[in-house]
Residue frames relative to the residue before (quaternion, step in Angstrom):
aa qw qx qy qz dx dy dz
M 1.0000 0.0000 0.0000 0.0000 0.00 0.00 0.00
S 0.4476 -0.7134 0.4381 0.3142 3.68 -0.63 0.72
D 0.5966 -0.5239 0.4469 0.4122 3.55 -1.27 0.35
K 0.6086 0.5655 -0.3583 0.4260 3.67 0.95 -0.76
N 0.6685 0.4518 -0.3159 0.4993 3.58 0.83 -0.65
T 0.6774 0.4712 -0.3599 0.4354 3.56 0.78 -0.59
I 0.6198 0.5238 -0.3671 0.4546 3.61 0.99 -0.77
I 0.6780 0.5129 -0.2956 0.4357 3.59 0.91 -0.84
R 0.6097 0.5486 -0.3302 0.4672 3.61 1.18 -0.76
K 0.6000 0.5943 -0.3644 0.3925 3.61 1.03 -0.74
K 0.7045 0.5095 -0.2649 0.4169 3.56 1.04 -0.89
K 0.6960 0.5320 -0.2702 0.3994 3.57 1.21 -0.28
T 0.0698 0.7635 -0.6246 0.1487 3.44 -0.86 1.21
I 0.0194 -0.7550 0.6491 0.0908 3.56 -1.27 0.47
N 0.3421 -0.7159 0.5689 0.2164 3.44 -1.32 0.49
A 0.1521 -0.8210 0.5473 0.0567 3.42 -0.34 1.23
R 0.7457 -0.4465 0.1836 0.4592 3.48 0.33 1.46
G 0.8327 -0.1256 0.0150 0.5390 3.41 0.88 1.25
T 0.7247 0.3907 -0.2053 0.5292 3.47 1.22 -0.69
L 0.2845 -0.7656 0.5555 0.1559 3.60 -0.56 1.08
I 0.0603 -0.7729 0.6317 -0.0063 3.57 -0.83 1.03
D 0.1139 -0.7604 0.6384 0.0357 3.61 -0.86 1.05
F 0.3213 -0.7600 0.5469 0.1416 3.51 -1.32 0.64
L 0.1587 0.7621 -0.5910 0.2114 3.54 0.98 0.98
R 0.7210 0.2256 -0.1161 0.6448 3.49 1.24 -0.79
P 0.4286 -0.7139 0.4654 0.3000 3.63 -0.75 0.82
K 0.3515 -0.7978 0.4532 0.1859 3.42 -0.94 0.68
V 0.3216 -0.7449 0.5489 0.2010 3.57 -1.14 0.56
M 0.1459 -0.7733 0.6150 0.0512 3.49 -0.92 1.17
G 0.2227 -0.7809 0.5700 0.1251 3.52 -0.70 1.22
I 0.3588 -0.7609 0.5106 0.1777 3.47 -1.11 0.76
L 0.0599 -0.7822 0.6200 -0.0112 3.54 -1.04 1.00
N 0.0927 -0.8386 0.5369 0.0027 3.53 -0.20 1.28
I 0.1554 -0.7543 0.6341 0.0699 3.68 -0.57 1.17
T 0.4805 0.6208 -0.4749 0.3978 3.65 0.63 1.11
P 0.4285 -0.6928 0.5114 0.2737 3.55 -1.20 0.31
D 0.7807 0.3618 -0.1463 0.4880 3.46 1.39 -0.30
S 0.2806 0.7399 -0.5731 0.2128 3.61 1.01 0.56
F 0.6610 -0.5659 0.3326 0.3638 3.55 -1.21 0.56
Y 0.7584 0.3008 -0.1728 0.5518 3.49 1.09 -0.70
S 0.4023 -0.7662 0.4479 0.2247 3.67 -0.29 1.18
G 0.6314 0.5679 -0.3570 0.3891 3.56 1.08 -0.72
S 0.6608 0.5173 -0.3159 0.4426 3.66 1.11 -0.37
R 0.5637 0.6533 -0.3433 0.3710 3.62 1.28 -0.38
V 0.0374 0.7522 -0.6578 -0.0062 3.53 -1.04 0.82
S 0.2293 -0.8315 0.4975 0.0921 3.62 -0.94 0.75
S 0.7785 0.2716 -0.1820 0.5358 3.57 1.40 0.20
V 0.6649 -0.5017 0.3484 0.4299 3.59 -1.07 0.19
E 0.6450 0.5239 -0.2868 0.4767 3.50 0.96 -1.02
T 0.6831 0.4452 -0.3301 0.4755 3.69 0.63 -0.91
A 0.6413 0.4994 -0.3622 0.4562 3.73 0.95 -0.83
I 0.6565 0.5149 -0.3294 0.4420 3.63 0.84 -0.67
Q 0.6214 0.5292 -0.3047 0.4908 3.55 1.14 -0.80
R 0.7119 0.4430 -0.2973 0.4566 3.56 0.83 -0.92
T 0.5855 0.5659 -0.3591 0.4561 3.58 1.08 -0.75
E 0.6819 0.4924 -0.3169 0.4384 3.62 0.78 -0.97
E 0.6137 0.5371 -0.3296 0.4756 3.55 1.06 -0.80
M 0.6890 0.4986 -0.2829 0.4434 3.61 0.73 -0.86
L 0.6353 0.4993 -0.3121 0.4996 3.54 1.06 -0.92
E 0.6372 0.5134 -0.3306 0.4702 3.70 0.90 -0.84
E 0.7295 0.4803 -0.2584 0.4128 3.60 0.85 -0.87
G 0.5997 -0.6049 0.2616 0.4538 3.47 1.47 -0.13
A 0.2600 0.7509 -0.5536 0.2492 3.63 1.04 0.72
D 0.2735 -0.7528 0.5806 0.1461 3.56 -0.90 0.93
L 0.7847 0.1064 -0.0437 0.6091 3.53 1.26 -0.52
I 0.2443 -0.7635 0.5789 0.1494 3.48 -1.14 0.69
D 0.1961 -0.7917 0.5678 0.1110 3.63 -0.60 1.04
I 0.0154 0.8273 -0.5609 0.0247 3.65 -0.43 0.93
G 0.0829 0.8041 -0.5804 0.0987 3.41 -0.81 1.23
A 0.2839 -0.7760 0.5549 0.0966 3.55 -1.13 0.90
Y 0.7098 0.3951 -0.2711 0.5162 3.67 1.27 0.09
S 0.3586 -0.7638 0.4976 0.2008 3.58 -0.44 1.11
S 0.1292 -0.8243 0.5501 0.0345 3.46 -0.82 1.05
R 0.3356 0.7157 -0.5477 0.2740 3.55 1.16 0.56
P 0.6816 -0.4906 0.3511 0.4141 3.57 -1.24 0.44
G 0.8535 0.1111 -0.1376 0.4902 3.54 -0.86 1.12
A 0.2770 0.7640 -0.5100 0.2819 3.61 1.29 0.53
I 0.5008 -0.6588 0.4859 0.2813 3.43 -1.26 0.79
D 0.4779 -0.6851 0.4982 0.2324 3.42 -0.99 1.12
I 0.0897 -0.8062 0.5833 0.0411 3.64 -0.91 0.86
S 0.5481 -0.6353 0.4097 0.3579 3.64 -1.03 0.55
M 0.6641 -0.4942 0.3898 0.4036 3.45 -1.32 0.44
D 0.6212 0.5216 -0.3684 0.4542 3.64 0.90 -0.90
E 0.6774 0.4967 -0.3306 0.4303 3.59 0.67 -0.98
E 0.6495 0.5172 -0.3288 0.4500 3.58 0.82 -0.87
K 0.6644 0.4858 -0.2855 0.4910 3.64 0.92 -0.81
K 0.6164 0.5467 -0.3220 0.4663 3.61 1.02 -0.78
R 0.6821 0.4577 -0.2776 0.4983 3.58 0.97 -0.73
L 0.7691 0.4530 -0.2089 0.3994 3.53 0.74 -1.08
I 0.7180 0.5170 -0.3139 0.3446 3.62 0.58 -1.13
P 0.6307 0.5489 -0.3604 0.4136 3.62 0.80 -0.78
I 0.7141 0.4512 -0.2331 0.4818 3.49 1.06 -0.92
I 0.5465 0.5472 -0.3801 0.5074 3.70 1.12 -0.35
K 0.7107 0.4663 -0.2975 0.4347 3.48 0.71 -1.13
E 0.6634 0.5198 -0.3115 0.4389 3.68 0.89 -0.86
I 0.6688 0.4741 -0.3022 0.4864 3.62 0.96 -1.07
S 0.6704 0.5046 -0.3246 0.4366 3.76 0.83 -0.66
K 0.6204 0.5436 -0.3158 0.4689 3.42 1.26 -0.60
R 0.7555 0.4095 -0.1979 0.4716 3.52 0.79 -1.18
Y 0.8016 0.1836 -0.0974 0.5606 3.51 1.06 -0.66
P 0.1200 -0.8599 0.4927 0.0586 3.69 0.67 1.21
A 0.7081 0.4760 -0.2959 0.4294 3.59 1.04 -0.54
A 0.4774 0.6737 -0.4282 0.3672 3.60 1.37 -0.21
I 0.2858 -0.7074 0.6168 0.1936 3.56 -1.05 0.79
I 0.0825 -0.8304 0.5508 0.0174 3.55 -0.56 1.11
S 0.2325 -0.7400 0.6261 0.0798 3.51 -1.05 1.04
I 0.2130 -0.7888 0.5603 0.1358 3.51 -0.93 0.98
D 0.2626 -0.7886 0.5441 0.1143 3.56 -0.60 1.17
T 0.3706 0.7010 -0.5197 0.3180 3.62 -0.01 1.33
F 0.2698 -0.7389 0.5673 0.2438 3.44 -1.20 0.42
R 0.5964 0.5997 -0.3200 0.4269 3.57 1.31 0.03
A 0.4980 -0.6987 0.4391 0.2667 3.50 -0.62 1.20
E 0.6826 0.5058 -0.2953 0.4372 3.56 0.83 -1.06
V 0.6056 0.5230 -0.3391 0.4948 3.64 1.00 -0.79
A 0.6958 0.4932 -0.3077 0.4218 3.51 0.70 -0.98
R 0.6542 0.5115 -0.3158 0.4590 3.55 1.00 -0.80
A 0.6489 0.5263 -0.3099 0.4538 3.51 1.04 -0.80
A 0.7079 0.4889 -0.2385 0.4506 3.51 0.92 -0.91
L 0.6574 0.4675 -0.3053 0.5061 3.49 1.03 -0.60
G 0.5692 0.5642 -0.3581 0.4790 3.59 1.24 -0.46
E 0.7482 0.4091 -0.2250 0.4713 3.58 1.14 -0.51
G 0.7393 -0.4173 0.1698 0.5004 3.54 1.40 0.32
G 0.4211 0.6793 -0.4854 0.3544 3.61 1.26 0.28
H 0.3191 -0.7724 0.5317 0.1373 3.51 -1.33 0.40
I 0.8062 0.2175 0.0008 0.5502 3.55 0.91 -1.00
I 0.2417 -0.7418 0.6033 0.1652 3.58 -0.95 0.82
N 0.0807 -0.7748 0.6267 0.0180 3.53 -0.89 1.09
D 0.1162 -0.8535 0.5017 -0.0793 3.52 -0.19 1.56
I 0.2309 -0.7772 0.5479 0.2062 3.68 -0.04 1.08
S 0.7261 0.4743 -0.3042 0.3941 3.82 0.84 -0.63
G 0.3613 -0.7304 0.4981 0.2964 3.69 1.21 -0.22
G 0.7432 -0.4350 0.2336 0.4515 3.56 0.97 0.83
E 0.4914 0.6959 -0.3960 0.3426 3.58 1.36 -0.18
L 0.7440 0.4366 -0.2035 0.4631 3.59 0.95 -0.82
D 0.7513 0.0642 -0.1007 0.6490 3.60 1.33 -0.10
H 0.2383 -0.8345 0.4750 0.1457 3.57 -0.30 1.22
N 0.5633 0.5634 -0.3915 0.4605 3.51 1.37 0.24
M 0.4761 0.6892 -0.4501 0.3096 3.70 1.22 -0.21
F 0.6782 0.4685 -0.3887 0.4116 3.75 0.61 -0.62
K 0.6417 0.5475 -0.2951 0.4487 3.47 1.05 -0.81
T 0.6419 0.5226 -0.2947 0.4776 3.49 1.18 -0.85
A 0.6413 0.5325 -0.3092 0.4577 3.50 0.98 -0.82
S 0.6562 0.4822 -0.3147 0.4876 3.57 1.12 -0.69
E 0.6306 0.5461 -0.3272 0.4438 3.54 0.92 -0.82
L 0.7354 0.4460 -0.2018 0.4686 3.52 0.93 -1.05
K 0.3222 -0.7765 0.4864 0.2382 3.51 1.41 -0.27
A 0.4181 0.7280 -0.4180 0.3470 3.52 1.14 0.94
P 0.4906 -0.5710 0.5375 0.3800 3.65 -1.01 0.73
Y 0.1484 -0.7848 0.6000 0.0454 3.44 -1.26 0.94
I 0.3114 -0.7447 0.5682 0.1599 3.60 -0.87 1.10
L 0.1506 -0.7992 0.5799 0.0485 3.58 -0.28 1.13
M 0.0707 -0.7791 0.6228 -0.0111 3.76 -0.36 1.28
H 0.4183 -0.6705 0.5781 0.2032 3.41 -1.45 0.58
M 0.2757 0.7263 -0.6088 0.1610 3.59 -0.63 0.98
R 0.2066 -0.7422 0.6082 0.1911 3.54 -1.30 0.29
G 0.7643 0.2800 -0.2259 0.5352 3.57 -0.99 0.74
T 0.5816 -0.5480 0.4817 0.3596 3.42 -1.26 -0.80
P 0.6400 -0.4988 0.3405 0.4750 3.67 -1.00 0.18
Q 0.6184 0.5606 -0.3532 0.4225 3.63 1.22 -0.51
D 0.8233 0.2528 -0.0707 0.5033 3.58 0.92 -0.94
M 0.4352 0.7549 -0.4495 0.1967 3.68 1.21 -0.21
K 0.5204 0.6214 -0.4210 0.4072 3.76 1.18 -0.35
Q 0.6773 0.5017 -0.2971 0.4486 3.66 1.16 -0.50
H 0.7334 0.4084 -0.2231 0.4955 3.55 1.29 -0.02
T 0.3643 0.7514 -0.4680 0.2893 3.53 0.75 1.26
H 0.5131 0.6093 -0.4663 0.3848 3.54 1.21 0.44
Y 0.0156 0.7727 -0.6330 0.0456 3.55 -0.99 1.01
E 0.5688 -0.5713 0.4988 0.3182 3.41 -1.39 0.63
N 0.7338 -0.1333 0.1480 0.6495 3.37 0.98 -1.21
I 0.3716 -0.7953 0.3972 0.2676 3.62 -0.10 1.10
F 0.6274 0.5376 -0.3119 0.4691 3.54 1.10 -0.79
S 0.7010 0.4655 -0.2921 0.4545 3.54 0.72 -0.99
D 0.6503 0.5392 -0.3073 0.4381 3.50 1.07 -0.93
I 0.6953 0.4649 -0.2695 0.4772 3.64 0.95 -0.78
L 0.6508 0.5116 -0.3133 0.4653 3.53 1.09 -0.71
R 0.5964 0.5479 -0.3479 0.4723 3.53 1.19 -0.66
Y 0.6179 0.5551 -0.2932 0.4733 3.43 1.03 -1.10
F 0.6561 0.4837 -0.3087 0.4902 3.74 0.68 -0.97
S 0.7169 0.4831 -0.2984 0.4045 3.66 0.64 -0.95
L 0.6567 0.4882 -0.2819 0.5009 3.55 1.01 -0.84
K 0.7045 0.4228 -0.2797 0.4967 3.64 0.78 -0.71
T 0.6287 0.4890 -0.3790 0.4711 3.63 0.88 -0.59
I 0.6688 0.4915 -0.3438 0.4393 3.59 0.76 -0.83
K 0.6387 0.5271 -0.3072 0.4689 3.59 1.05 -0.73
L 0.6295 0.5133 -0.3213 0.4868 3.66 1.13 -0.76
K 0.6658 0.5113 -0.3134 0.4440 3.52 0.87 -0.95
E 0.6621 0.5401 -0.3181 0.4107 3.50 0.99 -0.87
L 0.6688 0.4873 -0.2597 0.4978 3.45 1.24 -0.79
G 0.6176 -0.5930 0.3302 0.3973 3.70 1.22 -0.19
V 0.4719 0.6670 -0.4524 0.3574 3.55 1.24 0.21
K 0.2633 -0.8488 0.4467 0.1030 3.53 -0.17 1.33
D 0.7680 0.2940 -0.1149 0.5573 3.57 1.11 -0.76
V 0.0161 0.8027 -0.5891 0.0912 3.53 -0.59 1.19
I 0.1145 -0.7795 0.6124 0.0647 3.63 -0.88 0.81
L 0.2931 -0.7564 0.5518 0.1936 3.72 -0.75 0.90
D 0.0200 0.7446 -0.6672 -0.0072 3.55 -1.16 0.72
P 0.3318 -0.7911 0.4842 0.1717 3.64 -0.42 1.19
G 0.4834 -0.7452 0.3945 0.2353 3.61 1.26 0.13
F 0.0102 0.8184 -0.5714 0.0608 3.54 0.56 1.05
G 0.8001 0.2822 -0.1852 0.4959 3.46 -0.70 1.06
F 0.6823 0.4412 -0.2468 0.5282 3.57 1.19 -0.57
A 0.8140 -0.1360 -0.0062 0.5647 3.54 -0.55 1.57
K 0.6582 0.4206 -0.4029 0.4769 3.73 0.73 0.78
T 0.4860 -0.6536 0.5165 0.2640 3.47 -1.25 0.79
I 0.6760 -0.4392 0.3645 0.4661 3.65 -1.22 0.16
E 0.6710 0.5347 -0.2955 0.4201 3.52 0.80 -0.87
Q 0.6343 0.5066 -0.2764 0.5144 3.49 1.12 -0.94
N 0.6257 0.5246 -0.3516 0.4579 3.63 0.84 -0.78
F 0.6996 0.4298 -0.3071 0.4811 3.74 0.87 -0.57
Q 0.6029 0.5340 -0.3812 0.4540 3.57 1.16 -0.42
L 0.5939 0.5441 -0.3453 0.4817 3.51 1.14 -0.83
L 0.7465 0.4706 -0.2572 0.3939 3.55 0.62 -1.01
N 0.6288 0.5637 -0.3005 0.4433 3.48 1.27 -0.76
S 0.7830 0.2320 -0.1271 0.5629 3.50 1.28 -0.59
F 0.1055 0.8784 -0.4560 0.0966 3.48 1.28 0.79
E 0.5749 0.6164 -0.3561 0.4035 3.48 1.16 -0.87
R 0.5864 0.5782 -0.4186 0.3828 3.80 1.08 -0.47
F 0.6677 0.4901 -0.3308 0.4524 3.64 1.13 -0.14
S 0.4895 0.6291 -0.4484 0.4045 3.65 1.33 0.08
I 0.0073 0.7913 -0.6055 0.0849 3.41 -0.49 1.33
P 0.5359 -0.6388 0.4266 0.3503 3.63 -0.61 1.03
G 0.8268 0.2826 -0.1624 0.4585 3.58 -0.91 0.91
I 0.7463 0.3273 -0.1897 0.5476 3.60 1.16 -0.61
P 0.3915 -0.7287 0.5276 0.1930 3.62 -0.86 1.03
V 0.2574 -0.7665 0.5830 0.0794 3.58 -1.10 0.76
L 0.1737 -0.7917 0.5828 0.0577 3.51 -0.89 1.02
A 0.1408 -0.7741 0.6117 0.0822 3.46 -1.08 0.81
G 0.0819 -0.7969 0.5984 0.0121 3.61 -0.64 1.23
I 0.1148 0.8127 -0.5591 0.1169 3.68 0.15 1.23
S 0.5001 0.7649 -0.3876 0.1209 3.45 1.04 -0.83
R 0.8594 -0.0641 -0.0054 0.5072 3.64 -0.77 1.08
K 0.4184 0.7235 -0.4749 0.2757 3.62 1.11 0.39
S 0.7230 -0.5261 0.2626 0.3627 3.45 -1.32 0.62
M 0.5296 0.6193 -0.4116 0.4081 3.58 1.15 -0.29
I 0.6623 0.4606 -0.2836 0.5185 3.51 1.29 -0.38
W 0.7746 0.3778 -0.2206 0.4567 3.61 0.48 -1.12
K 0.6406 0.4832 -0.3704 0.4680 3.66 0.98 -0.53
T 0.6167 0.5230 -0.3495 0.4732 3.67 1.06 -0.77
L 0.7448 0.3764 -0.2157 0.5069 3.64 0.87 -0.86
K 0.3238 -0.7694 0.4862 0.2584 3.62 1.11 -0.13
I 0.4711 0.5979 -0.4860 0.4294 3.45 0.76 1.26
K 0.5696 -0.5445 0.4682 0.3999 3.61 -1.28 -0.36
S 0.6465 -0.5135 0.3975 0.4004 3.46 -1.35 0.39
E 0.6310 0.5533 -0.3456 0.4199 3.63 1.05 -0.49
E 0.6851 0.4167 -0.2662 0.5349 3.50 1.39 -0.27
A 0.5452 0.6963 -0.3424 0.3173 3.63 1.12 0.08
L 0.3329 0.7676 -0.4787 0.2660 3.52 1.29 0.32
N 0.6496 0.5168 -0.3105 0.4632 3.57 0.80 -1.02
G 0.6968 0.4563 -0.3029 0.4631 3.71 0.78 -0.92
T 0.5955 0.5564 -0.3756 0.4413 3.54 1.13 -0.77
T 0.6765 0.5049 -0.3125 0.4357 3.55 0.79 -1.01
I 0.6670 0.5005 -0.3013 0.4624 3.58 0.93 -0.70
L 0.6917 0.4183 -0.3201 0.4941 3.64 0.88 -0.63
N 0.6465 0.4839 -0.3829 0.4486 3.63 0.96 -0.53
T 0.5623 0.5541 -0.4027 0.4633 3.54 1.02 -0.38
I 0.6886 0.4622 -0.3132 0.4627 3.61 0.83 -0.86
A 0.6608 0.4874 -0.3473 0.4531 3.58 0.91 -0.70
L 0.6391 0.5256 -0.3372 0.4490 3.60 0.97 -0.61
Q 0.6510 0.5099 -0.3100 0.4691 3.52 1.13 -0.73
K 0.6897 0.4528 -0.2351 0.5138 3.51 1.25 -0.60
G 0.7264 -0.5068 0.2439 0.3951 3.59 1.17 0.45
A 0.3896 0.6962 -0.5256 0.2955 3.70 1.08 0.34
D 0.3080 -0.7531 0.5666 0.1301 3.55 -0.98 1.00
I 0.7810 0.1315 -0.0767 0.6057 3.60 1.23 -0.35
V 0.1270 -0.7354 0.6599 0.0873 3.59 -0.99 0.79
R 0.2275 -0.7639 0.5972 0.0894 3.53 -0.85 1.05
V 0.0720 0.8772 -0.4572 0.1274 3.52 -0.27 1.25
H 0.5133 -0.5628 0.5644 0.3181 3.57 -1.38 0.37
D 0.8089 0.2997 -0.0711 0.5007 3.53 0.71 -1.18
V 0.2593 -0.8268 0.4858 0.1146 3.58 0.03 1.25
K 0.6844 0.5287 -0.3089 0.3959 3.52 0.65 -1.14
E 0.6820 0.4844 -0.3058 0.4546 3.62 0.86 -0.91
A 0.6439 0.5458 -0.3084 0.4387 3.50 0.97 -1.00
A 0.6590 0.4833 -0.3010 0.4915 3.63 1.02 -0.95
Q 0.6120 0.5283 -0.3707 0.4571 3.62 0.93 -0.55
V 0.6679 0.4847 -0.3380 0.4525 3.59 0.81 -0.83
V 0.6331 0.5008 -0.3629 0.4656 3.65 0.96 -0.77
K 0.6457 0.5342 -0.3249 0.4383 3.61 0.86 -0.87
L 0.6812 0.4799 -0.3061 0.4605 3.63 0.82 -0.95
L 0.6340 0.5274 -0.3147 0.4700 3.67 1.02 -0.94
R 0.6560 0.5230 -0.3104 0.4470 3.51 0.97 -0.78
A 0.5800 0.5474 -0.3406 0.4979 3.60 1.20 -0.72
L 0.6881 0.4982 -0.3189 0.4203 3.57 0.86 -0.82
E 0.6033 0.5649 -0.3537 0.4378 3.54 1.18 -0.54
T 0.6745 0.4863 -0.3297 0.4470 3.58 0.99 -0.56
E 0.5019 0.6278 -0.4600 0.3773 3.72 1.19 -0.02
């Protein structure tokens, strides 16, 4: 990893509702899906007890953050009501925050009311795939809750995003999107923003690789950047395998993202990602 990326990383911190997180060392975010239809079956849990068991495993394997979502955002996913999302999510947030009070919990939702309820039960960070587009109360809610906000780039909805993959210049378009929304968030008082270019969301496989190949273009001083590549179709469709076989490809692409400045990798397989971070950190000491 270059000295430039290391210097930039030193300047990045967020306050997760009282817990200061720095990015001198990249962080691993473990995925916990409280859904029956997420694209990778290995990430799904269906009860409080299985969620607790999986959370414990991820924390022991080296997860710095746990990202919990109850709404599947895979392409063409079935839309569910807000009540159903909260019914799935809230009991698990309550139990995890009770059993693991030191765990930093990210809430994967685009609905402000769901975010408010989840943070009220122990959540710390809002992870919004829509960048505030699907609920215009989300930015205000993040400000009121004093929560770090993960700003992801997507066009359309999970149901129709495959129809929105035309860009004049994909980097310029995404950077403009980040700039405008970051300004708005700061004006509303959201102090901590994390950027996520949104691999797989309104992007073709070719566009996903373009983004990864120049991922360092998203490294902005003071603002952490997240890479969510884990087991996505850019891997298994390229290799003509199944998502269940995409761990090796995930590890390779996470390594590249980290070398190009990613501060967080969002993953299904925590142990392997934590090993990548440790090995890259060892390289930095040479």
